[in-house]
C-alpha positions in Angstrom: 91.7 130.3 124.7 91.7 126.6 125.5 88.3 125.0 126.0 88.1 122.8 129.2 86.9 119.3 128.8 83.8 118.3 130.7 84.1 115.5 133.3 82.3 113.2 130.9 84.8 113.9 128.2 87.7 113.3 130.5 86.1 110.0 131.7 85.3 108.9 128.1 88.9 109.7 127.0 90.3 106.9 129.1 87.5 104.4 128.3 86.5 104.8 124.7 84.6 101.7 123.8 83.6 100.4 120.4 80.0 101.2 121.2 81.0 104.8 122.0 82.7 105.1 118.6 79.7 103.6 116.8 77.4 106.1 118.5 79.7 109.1 117.8 79.9 108.1 114.2 76.1 107.6 114.0 75.5 111.1 115.5 78.2 112.7 113.3 76.7 111.2 110.1 73.1 112.1 111.2 74.1 115.7 111.2 75.0 115.4 107.5 72.7 112.7 106.1 68.9 112.4 106.4 65.7 114.4 106.0 66.4 118.1 106.0 70.2 117.5 105.9 72.6 118.3 103.1 72.7 114.7 101.9 70.4 111.7 101.6 71.7 108.1 101.7 72.5 108.0 97.9 74.3 111.3 97.7 76.1 110.7 101.0 77.4 107.4 99.8 78.6 109.0 96.5 80.2 111.8 98.4 82.2 109.5 100.7 82.4 107.2 98.4 81.1 104.0 99.9 78.2 101.6 99.3 74.8 102.5 100.6 74.5 99.3 102.7 77.4 100.1 105.1 76.4 103.7 105.3 72.9 102.6 106.4 74.6 100.4 109.0 76.7 103.4 110.3 73.6 105.6 110.5 71.6 102.8 112.3 74.5 102.4 114.8 75.1 98.9 113.8 78.8 99.3 112.9 81.6 101.8 112.7 83.7 102.5 109.5 87.2 101.3 109.1 89.9 104.0 109.1 90.0 104.4 105.4 86.2 105.0 105.2 86.4 107.3 108.3 89.0 109.5 106.7 87.0 109.6 103.5 84.0 110.7 105.6 86.1 113.4 107.3 87.3 114.6 103.8 83.7 114.5 102.4 81.9 116.2 105.3 84.6 118.4 106.7 85.4 119.9 110.0 82.0 119.6 111.6 81.9 115.8 111.1 85.5 115.4 112.3 85.1 117.6 115.4 82.0 115.5 116.4 84.1 112.4 116.2 87.2 113.9 117.9 85.0 115.2 120.8 84.8 111.5 121.9 88.5 111.7 122.8 88.3 115.3 124.2 89.6 117.0 121.1 88.1 119.7 118.8 88.8 122.6 116.5 90.0 120.5 113.6 90.6 122.6 110.5 91.4 121.7 106.9 95.1 122.3 106.2 96.2 124.7 103.4 97.5 122.9 100.4 101.2 122.5 99.9 102.8 124.5 97.1 102.2 123.1 93.7 105.1 121.1 92.1 104.4 120.4 88.4 106.4 117.2 88.4 104.4 115.7 91.3 101.2 116.8 89.6 102.2 115.1 86.4 103.1 111.9 88.3 99.8 111.9 90.3 97.7 112.8 87.2 99.3 109.9 85.2 98.7 107.5 88.1 95.0 108.5 88.3 94.5 108.5 84.5 96.0 105.0 84.4 93.5 103.8 87.1 90.7 105.5 85.2 91.8 103.9 81.9 92.0 100.4 83.5 88.5 100.8 84.9 87.1 101.8 81.5 89.3 99.4 79.4 86.8 96.8 78.5 83.9 99.2 77.9 81.9 97.9 80.8 81.9 99.2 84.4 81.3 96.7 87.2 80.9 97.8 90.9 84.6 97.8 91.6 85.4 99.8 88.6 82.6 102.2 89.5 84.1 102.6 92.9 87.5 103.3 91.3 86.0 105.9 89.0 84.2 107.6 91.8 87.4 107.7 93.8 89.6 108.9 90.9 87.5 111.7 89.4 87.4 114.0 92.4 91.2 113.8 92.6 91.6 114.5 88.9 89.4 117.6 89.3 91.6 118.7 92.2 94.7 118.2 90.1 93.2 120.2 87.2 92.4 123.0 89.6 96.0 122.9 90.9 97.3 123.0 87.4 95.2 126.1 86.7 96.7 127.8 89.7 100.3 126.7 89.0 103.1 128.6 87.4 103.1 126.2 84.6 99.8 127.5 83.3 101.0 131.1 83.4 103.7 130.3 80.8 102.8 131.6 77.3 101.9 128.9 74.8 100.8 126.3 77.3 97.5 124.8 76.2 95.5 121.9 77.3 97.8 119.5 75.5 100.8 120.9 77.2 99.4 120.6 80.7 100.7 117.1 81.2 104.0 117.6 79.6 106.2 119.9 81.6 109.5 120.4 79.6 112.4 118.3 80.9 114.5 121.5 80.9 112.6 122.5 84.0 113.7 119.4 85.8 116.4 119.7 88.5 119.3 117.4 87.8 121.5 116.1 90.6 
C-alpha cells in the first residue's frame, strides 16, 4: 500500500532549500547521536567515519555533509537515518539491498587493493590524521571481505586455510 505524501511534503518536494537539507540532516543525526542515543560524538564520528568538528556542525545545523559523507552516514546509521533524509523529498521505505553473489576473483582484487592502502598508511611506522582516516575507512571493508570469504564456495574446499584465502587457484579462472 503506497503511503500518501502530506501537502507539506508535496510542497517541499518542489522547493528543497539548502536550509531544509541542513535541518533534515540535523534531525536525522540527532536521532542517532547524543545523550541517550546509540552514539556520542566520538563514536558517531568513528562510525561514519568523519572528524568530530564537521559532525558537531551537522548536529548544530550549521552545515550539511557532502555526498560522500552523506552516503557514509546512510551506510553507518542505516535505513532510519536514510528514510528521515528521503522524507524531505517525499520518499521513504529505503531498505538495505542484499549483497551480490560472491566472486572470489573480485574479492581477491578488492582485498589486495584494501591491503595495499592499509600497508601504505602504516609504511613509515607512524600514523598521521590522513592515514588514520584511511585505516578507519579500510578496516570495516576488510572485515566485510573476510566475512564474504567465510561464506564463499572457496572456503568450503578442502585444504583451504588462512594462507590460501587470498590465492584462488588460476585453474578456477575463466579464460576467453
